C-alpha positions as CSV (number, residue, x, y, z in Angstrom):
1,M,42.3,-27.3,6.0
2,K,39.6,-29.9,5.5
3,T,38.0,-30.2,2.1
4,K,34.3,-29.5,1.6
5,E,33.7,-33.2,1.2
6,E,35.5,-33.9,4.5
7,L,33.5,-31.2,6.3
8,I,30.2,-32.6,4.9
9,A,31.2,-36.2,6.0
10,G,32.1,-35.0,9.5
11,F,29.3,-32.5,10.1
12,D,26.2,-33.5,12.1
13,P,23.2,-31.6,10.7
14,N,21.1,-32.9,13.6
15,A,23.3,-31.3,16.3
16,A,22.9,-27.9,17.9
17,A,25.0,-25.2,16.1
18,S,28.3,-24.4,17.7
19,A,29.1,-20.9,18.9
20,D,31.7,-20.3,16.3
21,A,29.7,-21.6,13.3
22,G,28.7,-19.5,10.4
23,L,25.3,-18.6,8.9
24,F,22.7,-21.4,9.7
25,G,25.4,-23.0,11.9
26,L,27.3,-24.3,8.8
27,P,31.1,-24.9,8.9
28,F,32.0,-23.8,5.4
29,T,34.3,-21.1,4.3
30,A,33.5,-18.7,1.4
31,E,35.6,-20.8,-0.9
32,Q,33.8,-23.9,0.0
33,S,30.3,-22.4,-0.3
34,D,28.2,-22.3,-3.4
35,I,26.1,-19.5,-2.0
36,V,27.4,-16.2,-0.7
37,V,25.0,-13.8,1.1
38,I,26.2,-10.2,1.3
39,P,25.0,-8.3,4.3
40,V,24.3,-4.6,3.8
41,P,23.3,-3.0,7.2
42,W,22.2,0.3,5.6
43,E,19.1,2.2,6.6
44,V,19.9,5.8,5.6
45,T,16.6,6.9,4.0
46,V,14.1,5.1,6.3
47,S,11.2,7.4,6.8
48,F,9.1,5.9,9.6
49,R,10.9,3.5,12.1
50,S,14.5,2.6,12.2
51,G,16.1,-0.8,13.0
52,T,16.5,-2.4,9.6
53,G,20.2,-1.7,9.7
54,K,20.4,-4.4,12.4
55,G,18.5,-6.9,10.1
56,P,21.5,-8.9,8.9
57,A,22.9,-9.4,12.4
58,S,19.4,-10.5,13.7
59,I,19.0,-12.9,10.8
60,E,22.5,-14.4,11.4
61,E,21.8,-14.9,15.1
62,A,18.4,-16.5,14.5
63,S,19.7,-18.7,11.7
64,S,21.6,-21.0,14.1
65,Q,18.2,-22.1,15.5
66,I,16.9,-23.4,12.1
67,D,16.9,-27.1,11.5
68,L,18.9,-27.9,8.4
69,Y,16.7,-30.6,6.9
70,H,14.8,-28.2,4.6
71,H,11.3,-29.4,3.7
72,D,11.7,-28.6,0.0
73,Y,15.5,-28.9,-0.4
74,P,16.7,-31.5,2.1
75,D,20.4,-31.3,1.0
76,L,20.5,-27.5,0.7
77,W,23.0,-27.2,3.6
78,K,25.6,-29.3,1.7
79,K,25.9,-26.6,-0.9
80,G,27.4,-24.2,1.7
81,I,25.9,-20.8,2.5
82,Y,28.4,-18.2,3.6
83,L,27.7,-14.8,5.1
84,D,30.1,-12.2,3.8
85,K,31.4,-9.2,5.8
86,C,30.4,-5.6,5.3
87,P,33.4,-3.3,5.7
88,E,33.4,-1.1,8.8
89,D,34.0,2.1,6.8
90,L,30.8,1.4,4.9
91,V,28.9,0.9,8.2
92,R,30.3,4.1,9.6
93,L,29.4,5.9,6.3
94,G,25.8,4.7,6.6
95,E,25.6,5.8,10.3
96,K,26.8,9.3,9.4
97,A,24.5,9.6,6.4
98,R,21.6,8.3,8.5
99,D,22.2,11.1,11.1
100,D,22.1,13.7,8.3
101,A,19.1,12.1,6.6
102,G,17.3,12.3,10.0
103,D,17.9,16.0,10.2
104,L,16.6,16.4,6.6
105,I,13.4,14.4,7.3
106,E,12.8,16.4,10.5
107,A,13.2,19.7,8.5
108,I,10.8,18.5,5.8
109,E,8.2,17.6,8.5
110,Q,8.6,21.1,9.9
111,G,7.9,22.6,6.4
112,K,11.4,23.9,5.7
113,D,12.6,24.5,2.1
114,I,15.7,22.3,1.8
115,A,16.8,24.0,-1.4
116,A,16.7,27.4,0.2
117,D,18.8,26.4,3.2
118,P,22.5,26.0,2.3
119,D,23.3,23.8,5.2
120,L,20.4,21.5,4.6
121,N,21.0,21.5,0.9
122,A,24.6,20.4,1.4
123,K,23.4,17.6,3.7
124,Q,21.0,16.4,1.1
125,V,23.7,16.3,-1.6
126,W,26.0,14.5,0.8
127,V,23.4,11.8,1.7
128,N,22.8,11.2,-2.0
129,E,26.5,10.8,-2.6
130,A,26.8,8.4,0.3
131,C,24.0,6.2,-1.0
132,A,25.7,6.2,-4.4
133,M,28.9,5.0,-2.8
134,M,26.9,2.2,-1.1
135,N,25.4,1.1,-4.4
136,A,28.8,1.1,-6.0
137,W,30.2,-1.1,-3.3
138,V,27.3,-3.6,-3.6
139,M,27.9,-3.8,-7.3
140,E,31.6,-4.4,-6.9
141,R,31.2,-6.9,-4.1
142,A,28.5,-8.9,-5.9
143,S,30.7,-8.9,-9.0
144,F,33.6,-10.2,-7.0
145,W,31.7,-13.2,-5.8
146,K,30.0,-13.9,-9.1
147,N,33.3,-13.9,-10.8
148,Q,34.3,-16.7,-8.5
149,G,31.3,-18.7,-9.6
150,K,29.2,-18.1,-6.5
151,M,25.4,-17.7,-6.4
152,V,24.8,-14.3,-4.7
153,G,22.1,-12.9,-2.5
154,L,21.8,-9.7,-0.4
155,V,20.4,-9.2,3.0
156,G,19.6,-5.7,4.3
157,G,19.1,-3.1,5.4
158,D,16.5,-0.9,3.8
159,H,15.2,-1.6,0.4
160,S,17.5,0.8,-1.3
161,I,20.4,-1.7,-1.1
162,P,19.8,-3.9,-4.2
163,L,20.1,-1.2,-6.9
164,G,23.8,-1.8,-7.5
165,Y,23.3,-5.6,-7.7
166,I,20.4,-5.2,-10.1
167,Q,22.4,-2.9,-12.3
168,L,25.1,-5.6,-12.3
169,Q,22.5,-8.1,-13.4
170,G,21.8,-5.8,-16.3
171,K,25.5,-5.9,-17.3
172,Q,25.5,-9.7,-17.2
173,H,22.2,-10.6,-18.7
174,E,20.5,-9.4,-21.9
175,N,17.1,-9.5,-20.2
176,F,15.5,-10.6,-17.0
177,G,12.6,-10.0,-14.7
178,I,12.1,-9.1,-11.1
179,L,9.6,-10.8,-8.7
180,H,9.0,-8.1,-6.1
181,I,7.2,-8.9,-2.8
182,D,6.3,-5.8,-0.8
183,A,3.6,-3.8,0.8
184,H,4.7,-0.8,-1.3
185,M,5.4,-0.2,-5.0
186,D,8.7,1.7,-4.3
187,L,8.2,3.7,-7.5
188,R,8.4,7.2,-6.0
189,I,10.8,9.7,-7.6
190,A,13.5,10.8,-5.2
191,Y,11.2,10.5,-2.2
192,E,11.9,13.2,0.4
193,G,14.7,14.5,-1.8
194,F,16.7,11.3,-1.5
195,V,17.6,10.1,-5.0
196,F,18.3,6.6,-3.7
197,S,15.4,6.3,-1.3
198,H,14.1,2.9,-0.2
199,A,10.8,4.2,-1.7
200,S,12.4,4.8,-5.1
201,I,14.3,1.5,-5.6
202,F,12.2,0.2,-8.5
203,Y,11.8,3.6,-10.1
204,N,15.6,3.8,-10.2
205,T,15.8,0.2,-11.4
206,L,13.4,0.7,-14.3
207,E,15.0,4.0,-15.3
208,S,18.6,2.7,-15.2
209,V,18.3,-1.0,-16.1
210,P,16.6,-1.4,-19.5
211,Q,17.4,-5.1,-19.4
212,V,14.6,-5.5,-16.9
213,D,11.8,-6.8,-19.1
214,K,9.2,-7.2,-16.4
215,L,8.7,-6.1,-12.8
216,V,6.0,-8.2,-11.2
217,Q,4.9,-6.8,-7.8
218,V,2.9,-8.9,-5.3
219,G,1.3,-8.0,-2.0
220,I,1.1,-4.2,-2.8
221,R,-1.4,-2.4,-0.5
222,D,0.1,1.1,0.1
223,Y,1.0,3.5,-2.8
224,C,0.6,7.0,-4.0
225,E,-0.9,8.6,-7.1
226,Q,2.5,9.3,-8.6
227,E,3.4,5.6,-8.4
228,N,0.0,4.5,-9.8
229,N,0.5,6.8,-12.7
230,Y,3.9,5.4,-13.4
231,V,2.5,1.9,-13.4
232,N,-0.1,2.9,-15.9
233,A,2.4,4.6,-18.1
234,N,4.7,1.5,-18.1
235,A,2.1,-1.3,-18.2
236,D,4.3,-3.2,-20.7
237,R,7.0,-3.5,-18.0
238,I,5.1,-3.6,-14.7
239,A,2.4,-6.0,-13.5
240,V,1.0,-5.3,-10.1
241,Y,-0.9,-7.9,-8.0
242,F,-2.5,-5.8,-5.3
243,D,-3.1,-7.6,-2.0
244,R,-6.8,-6.6,-2.0
245,E,-7.4,-7.8,-5.5
246,N,-5.6,-11.1,-4.8
247,R,-7.9,-11.6,-1.7
248,K,-10.9,-10.7,-3.8
249,R,-10.1,-13.4,-6.3
250,L,-9.5,-16.0,-3.6
251,Y,-12.7,-15.1,-1.9
252,Q,-14.6,-15.5,-5.2
253,G,-13.3,-19.0,-5.7
254,E,-9.9,-19.0,-7.3
255,N,-7.1,-20.7,-5.4
256,W,-3.6,-19.5,-4.5
257,H,-1.9,-22.0,-6.7
258,Q,-3.7,-20.8,-9.8
259,L,-2.8,-17.2,-8.9
260,C,0.9,-18.2,-8.4
261,L,1.0,-19.8,-11.8
262,E,-0.3,-16.6,-13.3
263,I,2.2,-14.5,-11.4
264,V,5.1,-16.6,-12.4
265,G,3.9,-16.8,-16.0
266,K,4.4,-13.0,-16.3
267,L,8.1,-13.4,-15.6
268,P,10.8,-14.0,-18.3
269,Q,13.2,-17.0,-18.1
270,K,15.7,-15.2,-15.8
271,V,14.5,-13.8,-12.5
272,H,15.8,-11.8,-9.7
273,I,13.8,-12.0,-6.4
274,S,13.4,-8.9,-4.3
275,I,11.6,-9.3,-1.0
276,D,10.7,-6.6,1.4
277,I,9.7,-8.4,4.6
278,D,6.7,-6.0,5.0
279,G,5.1,-7.8,2.1
280,L,4.1,-10.3,4.7
281,D,1.4,-9.9,7.3
282,P,2.8,-7.6,10.0
283,K,2.3,-10.3,12.6
284,L,5.3,-11.9,10.9
285,C,7.4,-8.8,10.9
286,P,6.0,-6.5,13.6
287,N,9.2,-4.3,13.9
288,T,9.7,-3.6,10.2
289,G,10.1,0.0,9.3
290,T,6.8,0.6,7.5
291,P,4.3,-2.1,8.4
292,V,0.9,-2.2,6.6
293,A,-2.2,-4.1,7.6
294,G,-2.9,-7.1,5.3
295,G,-0.2,-9.0,3.4
296,M,0.9,-12.5,2.6
297,E,1.0,-15.4,5.0
298,Y,4.3,-17.1,5.4
299,E,3.3,-20.3,3.6
300,E,1.7,-18.3,0.7
301,L,5.2,-16.8,0.1
302,M,6.8,-20.2,0.4
303,H,4.3,-21.7,-2.2
304,L,4.9,-18.8,-4.6
305,L,8.7,-19.3,-4.4
306,N,8.2,-23.1,-5.0
307,V,6.0,-22.5,-8.0
308,L,8.6,-20.1,-9.4
309,K,11.3,-22.8,-8.8
310,S,9.3,-25.6,-10.4
311,S,8.6,-23.4,-13.4
312,G,12.2,-24.0,-14.6
313,K,13.1,-20.4,-14.6
314,E,16.6,-19.4,-13.7
315,I,17.0,-17.5,-10.4
316,I,19.9,-15.2,-11.0
317,G,20.0,-13.5,-7.5
318,F,17.9,-12.2,-4.7
319,D,17.7,-9.6,-1.9
320,L,15.8,-9.7,1.4
321,C,15.3,-6.3,3.0
322,E,13.6,-4.4,5.9
323,V,13.9,-7.1,8.6
324,A,14.2,-5.1,11.9
325,P,14.8,-7.0,15.1
326,G,12.6,-6.7,18.2
327,E,13.3,-7.7,21.7
328,D,12.0,-11.2,21.3
329,G,13.9,-12.1,18.1
330,W,10.8,-13.0,16.2
331,D,11.5,-10.8,13.1
332,G,15.0,-12.3,12.8
333,N,13.5,-15.8,13.1
334,V,11.1,-15.2,10.2
335,G,13.7,-13.4,8.2
336,A,16.2,-16.3,8.6
337,R,13.6,-18.8,7.4
338,V,12.7,-16.7,4.4
339,L,16.5,-16.4,3.6
340,F,16.9,-20.2,3.8
341,Q,14.0,-20.7,1.4
342,L,15.5,-18.0,-1.0
343,C,18.8,-19.9,-0.9
344,G,17.0,-23.1,-1.8
345,T,15.0,-21.4,-4.6
346,M,18.2,-20.1,-6.1
347,A,20.4,-23.1,-5.6
348,G,17.9,-26.0,-5.8
């Protein structure tokens, strides 16, 4: 087998990606890669549109079309970026749990009392158990790669997937912050009865990971009273940059760079980045599960990530969720480019 140095010397980053190449058309094995991306094609608790379970595959397919000379990190490809494998039994578990979750969501929409129906109640318990199993696998897999000295990112799947990884971060770091890009707060308590709902990821995070000093949310434009009350009750740990308030400040004369400096300044030295693609304007992710009008432009997100990187803070991990493919491949294209930037932000 060729060494990494030999592969770099013999690889043409200007050529078209070969059919058997890995993520971004790169030739490196896991052992030769500094960055490992764990795919988690899980969409059990999605409550509007499905498809995000196909996100990792759509991103992988689109990644081969991305030119490797990154604008901010020209030599990023040389570090090696490897896409891990999700075990088939976990994929099948997710498919079965999704079917049962769909029955539960339909029953809720029909006004049925889940707790009073033994069959429905049993399904709800089972779905929650399946999600717990997924979280345990994510923690174990992320730990496996980190123990080998890899920088690790996740790609989903719905936004419930990073909990196990964030809990692992809590085991490995005394304190850290989370930069959260999203249209939604994701602070609901067991939404629709699902303990590990995609709408509950950061409620679960803050309740189970005391090492999270600060959750900084950017792009928020859809949230409920329960979430707003939770933010107000935890103002020392949560800072929310609502999309409408961001726009108001920009319209009144502030600039995006100043706002990015303020956002980044709220974060501690160590940072995990969590991106739900619906934090962007829906024109960039039209097939995502819960699109919301408004949102960040692509280059606004790129600039925020660059300001974070230039601040000297340590990026300890990331997750990218809710990319759902359409027929034209556009969502996967945008998702792959965001993923490439996240790899650069983490690896430099």
